[in-house]
C-alpha positions as a Markdown table, in Angstrom:
| # | Residue | x | y | z |
|---|---|---|---|---|
| 1 | Met | -13.8 | 4.9 | -2.7 |
| 2 | Trp | -11.0 | 2.3 | -3.4 |
| 3 | Ser | -8.5 | 4.8 | -2.1 |
| 4 | Val | -10.2 | 5.4 | 1.1 |
| 5 | Val | -10.7 | 1.7 | 1.7 |
| 6 | Gln | -6.9 | 1.1 | 0.9 |
| 7 | Leu | -6.2 | 4.0 | 3.3 |
| 8 | Thr | -8.2 | 2.4 | 6.2 |
| 9 | Thr | -6.4 | -0.8 | 5.5 |
| 10 | Glu | -2.9 | 0.5 | 5.6 |
| 11 | Ser | -3.6 | 2.6 | 9.1 |
| 12 | Glu | -5.1 | -0.6 | 10.3 |
| 13 | Ser | -2.0 | -2.8 | 9.6 |
| 14 | Lys | 0.1 | 0.0 | 11.0 |
| 15 | Leu | -2.0 | 0.2 | 14.5 |
| 16 | Arg | -1.9 | -3.6 | 14.4 |
| 17 | Glu | 2.0 | -3.7 | 14.2 |
| 18 | Lys | 2.3 | -1.1 | 17.0 |
| 19 | Leu | 0.0 | -3.1 | 19.2 |
| 20 | Met | 2.2 | -6.2 | 18.4 |
| 21 | Lys | 5.2 | -4.1 | 19.4 |
| 22 | Met | 3.9 | -3.0 | 22.7 |
| 23 | Tyr | 2.5 | -6.6 | 23.4 |
| 24 | Ala | 6.2 | -8.1 | 22.6 |
| 25 | Lys | 7.8 | -5.7 | 25.1 |
| 26 | Lys | 5.1 | -6.6 | 27.9 |
| 27 | Cys | 5.9 | -10.3 | 26.9 |
| 28 | Gln | 9.7 | -9.3 | 27.6 |
| 29 | His | 9.2 | -7.3 | 30.7 |
| 30 | Phe | 6.6 | -10.2 | 32.2 |
| 31 | Pro | 7.7 | -13.6 | 31.0 |
């Protein structure tokens, strides 16, 4: 059970990191 929760949190943080990178690129292109 804990491993599943840990895995979900890990993937969620990775997804959030990817979104933040995309957002940063958008900000650079459109100041």
